C-alpha positions as CSV (number, residue, x, y, z in Angstrom):
1,X,-25.5,-9.7,-33.3
2,X,-22.4,-7.6,-34.1
3,X,-18.7,-8.7,-34.6
4,X,-17.0,-8.2,-31.2
5,X,-13.5,-9.0,-32.5
6,X,-11.4,-5.8,-33.5
7,X,-8.0,-5.1,-35.4
8,X,-5.1,-3.7,-33.4
9,X,-5.7,0.0,-34.6
10,X,-9.3,-0.2,-34.0
11,X,-8.3,-1.4,-30.5
12,X,-5.9,1.3,-30.0
13,X,-9.1,4.1,-31.1
14,X,-11.5,2.6,-29.2
15,X,-9.4,2.7,-26.0
16,X,-8.2,6.2,-27.0
17,X,-12.0,6.7,-26.9
18,X,-12.8,5.5,-23.4
19,X,-9.8,7.1,-22.0
20,X,-11.2,10.5,-23.2
21,X,-14.0,9.9,-20.9
22,X,-16.8,11.9,-23.3
23,X,-14.4,14.2,-24.7
24,X,-13.1,12.0,-27.8
25,X,-13.4,13.1,-31.2
26,X,-11.0,13.3,-34.2
27,X,-8.4,15.8,-33.0
28,X,-8.2,14.4,-29.5
29,X,-8.1,10.8,-30.3
30,X,-5.2,11.4,-32.6
31,X,-3.3,13.9,-29.9
32,X,-3.8,10.6,-27.6
33,X,-2.8,8.2,-29.6
34,X,0.7,10.1,-30.6
35,X,1.4,11.0,-26.8
36,X,0.6,7.8,-25.5
37,X,0.9,5.0,-28.1
38,X,3.7,6.7,-30.4
39,X,1.1,6.6,-33.2
40,X,1.0,9.4,-35.8
41,X,-2.1,8.6,-37.7
42,X,-3.4,10.9,-40.0
43,X,-6.8,12.7,-39.0
44,X,-8.2,10.9,-41.9
45,X,-7.6,7.3,-40.9
46,X,-8.8,8.2,-37.1
47,X,-12.3,9.3,-38.6
48,X,-12.3,6.4,-40.9
49,X,-11.7,4.3,-37.9
50,X,-14.0,6.2,-35.6
51,X,-16.9,5.6,-37.7
52,X,-15.9,2.0,-38.8
53,X,-16.4,1.4,-35.0
54,X,-19.6,2.9,-34.8
55,X,-20.7,1.0,-37.4
56,X,-20.0,-2.1,-35.8
57,X,-21.8,-0.9,-32.9
58,X,-18.8,-0.5,-30.8
59,X,-19.4,3.4,-30.1
60,X,-21.7,6.1,-30.2
61,X,-21.5,9.8,-31.3
62,X,-23.2,13.2,-31.2
63,X,-22.8,16.3,-32.5
64,X,-22.1,19.3,-30.1
65,X,-22.6,23.0,-30.5
66,X,-21.0,24.7,-32.9
67,X,-18.4,27.8,-31.5
68,X,-16.7,30.8,-33.1
69,X,-13.4,28.9,-32.2
70,X,-14.0,26.0,-34.7
71,X,-15.4,28.7,-37.4
72,X,-19.0,27.7,-36.4
73,X,-18.6,24.1,-37.4
74,X,-19.9,21.6,-34.7
75,X,-17.9,19.0,-33.4
76,X,-18.7,14.8,-33.4
77,X,-18.0,13.6,-30.0
78,X,-18.0,9.8,-29.6
79,X,-18.1,7.4,-26.5
80,X,-17.8,3.9,-26.3
81,X,-21.0,1.3,-26.2
82,X,-21.4,-1.7,-24.0
83,X,-20.3,-3.9,-27.4
84,X,-17.5,-1.8,-27.4
85,X,-16.5,-2.4,-23.7
86,X,-16.8,-6.4,-24.7
87,X,-14.7,-6.1,-28.1
88,X,-11.7,-4.3,-25.6
89,X,-12.3,-6.9,-23.1
90,X,-12.0,-9.6,-25.9
91,X,-9.0,-8.3,-27.1
92,X,-7.2,-8.0,-24.1
93,X,-8.0,-11.6,-22.9
94,X,-6.9,-13.2,-26.4
95,X,-3.6,-10.7,-25.9
96,X,-3.5,-12.2,-22.4
97,X,-3.6,-15.8,-23.0
98,X,-1.2,-15.8,-26.1
99,X,1.2,-14.0,-24.0
100,X,0.7,-16.6,-20.9
101,X,1.6,-19.1,-23.6
102,X,4.7,-17.4,-24.9
103,X,8.4,-19.2,-23.4
104,X,9.5,-17.6,-20.3
105,X,13.0,-16.6,-22.1
106,X,11.0,-14.3,-24.3
107,X,8.8,-12.7,-21.4
108,X,11.9,-11.8,-19.6
109,X,13.4,-10.2,-22.9
110,X,10.4,-8.4,-23.4
111,X,10.3,-7.2,-19.6
112,X,13.7,-5.7,-19.7
């Protein structure tokens, strides 16, 4: 069985792939993370993370047809697997569990 625990940046990348619903490739993930999470990661860091998540079994990918716009190059599209969904659920449960353990004063400060 593959390891389902993921790091914080892996979690963000995995969530971005899920949010992009079949339109996830390196640049689209990078753009979404910059726009929605305020994370300005290099394209190299995005690609390394996408391939690492694929190696862990959390993502699958396929090559899309070449286009003139891309100079004849093909685009690798990523999608989340069942393992990736479970990894995201595990990460969310851990965060929520820890959040409930924090004293109310900290939670109220963060909320304001």
